[in-house]
N, C-alpha and C positions, 0 to 999 in steps of 0.2 A: 299605178296604172288605174285609170278610171274604170268603173264597174262595167259600163257598156262596151268598152274596148276589151276588157277581160272576157266578157261573154262572147264577143266576136271571135276571139282567139280560141276559146273552148270549142266553138262551133267549127272553126277551121281544123282544129286538132281531130275532131270526130269525123268530118265529112270531106275534107279537101283531099283529092287524089295525090299520089306520089308525083305524078307528072303534071303539075299545076302551072308551071311558069309560062310555057308557050300558050296554053289556053287562056291564061289571064292576060297575056300580052295582046292576044287577039281581041278580047273584050275591051281592053283599053284603047286599042287602035280604032275599033268601031265607034268609040266615044270621042275619037280624035284627041286622045291623050297619049303622049309619048313617054314610055317608061322602059328602061332597059331590064333585061332579065335579072341583073344584079340588084336593081332597085326593088323589083318584085320579091326576090329572095330575102332582101333585108327587111322588108315589111313583114313578110311571112314569118321570119324567125324572131321578130320583135326587136331587131336591132334599131329600127326606127318605127315609130307608130304615128308619125306626124303626117304621112301621106295618106289622107283619107280616101282619095280616089282609087289608089291601088288596093287599099283594104276593102273597099266596096266591091271592086272587081274580083278580088279573091273570094269574098262572100258569095258573089253571084255564081262563080264556078263551083263552089262548095254546095250551094243550094241545088244546082243542076245535077251534080253527082248524087246528092242525097235523094232527089226525086227518082233518078235512074235506078238507084239501089232499092228503093221502096217498090218500084215497078217490077224489078227483077224478083223480089221476094214474093210479090203477089203471083207472078207467073210460076214460080217454083211450087207454090202451094196449090195451084190449080191443076 
């Protein structure tokens, strides 16, 4: 696996929520990309890494949740 792909999967392992498939599918539909929930799961689990559009959508969802978690941490500290 290429280094940048491995880095992406590490980020997903850390920040992607448990219920990622439907949210990722919405991101893809907004970009006019059709991908089934099974395809999304296969990319997430690393069964296939060739679908870069799905991987990018997964990263977008993970980044959103990372930002939400950081905001929550700030709110808890205040």
